[in-house]
N, C-alpha and C positions, 0 to 999 in steps of 0.2 A: 051236236059235235060227236064225231066218231073217234074211237080210240086210235092211238098211233098204230099204223100197220106194221111197223118194224121196231122191235126192241132188241138192241145189240148189247150184250153184256160182255165185259172184258175181265177175265180172271186169269189165274195162273198158279195160285197157291203160295208161291214164294214172293217176298217183298224184294225191292231193289233191282227188278229186272226191266224197269222202264215202262211199266204198265200204264201209269197215269199219263206219261208223255205220249205214249202210243194212242191211248183213248182220246186224249185232247186233240191230237192232230187228225185222227180219223173223223172225229166230229166236225172239225174245221173243214176238212176236205169235202165231207158230205154236204155241209152247208154251202160251201163255195160252188158246188155243182148243182145247186138249186133246191136241195131238200130243206124243208123246215125242220130244224134239229134242236133238241133239248139235251144238254149234257148234264148228267147227274153224278155227283160225288157221294158215294156211300161208304167211304173209308172214314167212318165217324171217329173222331178223336185224333186222327192223323191226316186230315184232309189237306191237300195241297194243290188241287186243280185250279183254284182261283189264282194262285201265283203264276201258274203256267200260262194263264190267260191275261196276265198283267193286271189282275184285280187285287189290290193290296189288302183290303180288309172288308170282306163281305158284310153287308149290313143286314142281310136276311139269310136264313137257311132253313133246313128241316126242323130245327128246334122250334121255330115260329109256327110251322104247320102242325107240329105235335101239340104245342101248348095252347093253340087257339081252335075254336070250333068252326072257323071260317072254311068254307069249301072252295074259296076262290084260289085256284092254283096259281093264278097270275101274281098273287101277292108275294110269292117268294122267288119268282123268276127274275134273274138278273140279266141286264144287258151286257154283252161282251164286246160291243163295238164292231162285231163281225156280222154282216148281213145274214139273216136266217138262223142265227145261233143264239140260243138262250142258255142260261146256266143256273143250276140249283146247287148251292153250297152245302157241304156236309159239316162245315165248321160249327163249333158250339158244343155245349154239353147236352146232347140229345137224350131225353129220358128213355130208358130201356134200350139204348143203342147197343149196349154190350150183348144183350140177349133179347131181341125183339120178340114180343109175344104176338099172338094171333091177331089181336086188335090193331097193333101197330102195322103188321104186315098187310092187313086188309086196307088200312088207311093209305099205305104207300101204294098198293095196287090201284086203289081208287084214284089216287093222285095221278098216277101214270095214265090211267084210262081217260082222264079229263084233259090231258094236255093237248093243245092245238099244235100238233106236230106230225110230220111224216115219220120221223125216226127219232128214237130216244136212245142215247148211249149211256150205259151205266158202268161206272168205274168201281170195281169191287175192292174191298180191303184184302190184305194178305191172309193166308191160312185157309183152313177148310172147316171152319165152324158152320153151324147150321144157317146162320144169317147170310153168310157169304154164299153158301151153296143154294139157298132158296132164292136169293137175288139172281144168281147165275141161271137158274132153271126157269125163271119167268121169261127169259129172253126168247124171241123168235129165232134169233141167231146168237149162238154163244161162241166167243173167241177165247182161245187159250193161248197165252203168250209164254214163251220160254226164251232162254238164251242158250247158245251152243256150248254148254258145259254139262257133263253127265249128271251132277247133283240136281241141276235145274230141270233137266229133262225128266228125271225120275220124279221130281216134285210135280211136274206137269202131269205125269201119268197118275200119280196119287190123287191129284186134284180131279182129273177126269173120272177116275174110279169112284171117288167120294161123291161127286156130283151125280153120277149115274145111280149109285146105291141110294142116295138121298131121294132122287126122283122116283125110284121104285118104292121106297119106304112110304113116300107121300101118296103114291098111287094106291097102295094097299094099306092105308092107314087104319081102315076098319078091321084089319086082321092083326091082332096083337102078336101072334106067333111069328108073323113076318118081320116085325121090328126086332124081335128076339134073334131071329136068324141073321139079320143084317148086323146087329150089334156084335154077334159072335164073329161074323166075318171081318168086321172092322177092328175088333179088339183082341181076339185070341192070338195065341202064339203062332198058330198055323196061318193066320191072316196076314202074311207079309205082303209086300207091294205087288206080288204077282198072283195073288189069289184070283182065281178065274170066276167069271160070271157063270160058267157051266156048272161049277160046284154048287153055287147058290141055287141055280135052276134045278139041279138034281134034288136038293133038299126040299125045295118047294114042291116038286113033282111027287116026292115020296109022301108028303103031308096032304097037299090039296092039288091033285093033278088038273082039275078044271081051271086053275088059275094060269096055267102055262100059256095059252094063247094071248091073254092080256099081258102077261110078263114079256113075251116075245115082241109084242107091239110096242111096248114102252122102250125096250132096248133098241129096236129098229128105228124108232123116231129120234133117238138121241144121237146127234151128229155134230160134234164140235168142229169148229174151224181153228186151224193152227197157224200162228205167225211166229217166225223165228226172228228175234231181235239181236242186234249187235253182232251181226255176222262179219267175220274178218277174212275168211277164206272159203273157197269152194267146198272143201271137205266138211266145213261146219254144217252144211245143209244135210249131210248124211244123217246127223242126229235127229233131224226132223222126220226123215224116212224111217229111222229106227223106232221113233215114238209111234208112228202110224202102225208099224208092224206089231208093236207091243199091245196097242189098244185093240187091234183086230184079233190077235191071238188069245189074249187073256180076258178081254171084255166083250168081244164080238161087236166092237164099235168101229164104224168107218169114220175116219177123220179126213176132212177136206183141208189140204195144205194150201193156204191162200198165198203164201209168199214169205218174204223176209225183208228186213231193213238192215242195211250195213252199219257197222260201227263208224262213227264220224264225229270229228270235233265240231262240226257245224251244228249237230244236235245239242251238244253240251253248251255251245255258245248261245243257242236260242233259249235254252232253259235259263241260263244266267241273265239273258236280256229280257226274260219274261215275255217272249214272242214265240208262238208256235212255229216250228221250223218250216212247216208247209207254207206259211205266209212270209217268213223271213227270206227264204230262198227256195221257191217252188221248183227250181230247175236243178237243185242239188241231187246227188245220187240217192240219199235217204228219202228225199221227197218223191223222186221217181219211183222208188221201191214202194212207198206208201200208196201212191196213186194206183199201182197194180193191185194192192191189197183191197183198196176201195172198189176197184173194178170187180174183184171177185165177190165182194159182198153185195154189189148192186147189179151184177150181170151187165156191166157196161164198161166202156173204155173212156177214161177221163184224162185230160192233158192240161196242165196248168203252165202258163207263161206269164212272167212278170216283166212289165215294160213301163218305164217312167213312173214307178210306184203303183201301178195298177195291175191287178192279176186278171188275166183273160183265161176263160175256161172253155174248152171244147169237150163235148160229151157225145158218145155214140152208144146206143143201146145194142147189145148183142142179140141177134136173132137165134132162137132155138134151132136145133138141128132140123133140117128139112125145109126151113123157110128161106125165101130169097134166092132159091136156085132157079 
């Protein structure tokens, strides 16, 4: 069995921005388009993905995997009633969940690698603690969600910066001085939200210049995807462009702006009805928006139509530039 080829992590730093709703519907959309998908809830202690899927009380979750020696990953996979989509609950009192040690992290990574899936979606908890950042950084594609409000956009910037610095810290874990530099950057008075990657690079260069090529490779490989949620007007989208500029200027990070999802009562209704909005009304405006986001993640164009209670899916793979001419 090969490891999943695509691990998509959904973060944002701040709670209450619709991250779990977005993650659930992205997983649903990917499953409907033919991918074998596993959706994982890692917001331990405040998990709610099961409710969004209409699962009232999960019988199994990560707590069972941590507490037993079984390597059978299927033992905690839950059926969702949606073809191609399995679910792993974060519900329960998971040992060490507040601060996962290296053994727990290795076990979680091993669990993911053994999943019989094309794509794994991981819904992260709020904040920027190391557990959240480490989960985010294991993704082959990382998505950062924000809403069109300046505090949330700055939170998203802080999340991106923290994830990048954590990735660098883990890359150079054998160099204690590097962790000290990162800690200074993160915690000193001068380390406000706009502390630049260039300043950190200068300090590393002054200490160990041979590390710079590797440093630059890690930064260049860090490329978050951005999705703006609850958009109400055209000018809201400008904040997403502003975040792209901030990340490039202060972190030398290129962000891929995948798209947005409009504010809609239909999304709220779907949450109350415990039915993903992509299934409840695949032709609504937010569903159309989300289909474009999925297209950006999969380099394809998908279109969902619901007729007589059945969802029909059309999918076209985008050819890279130069093909098909």
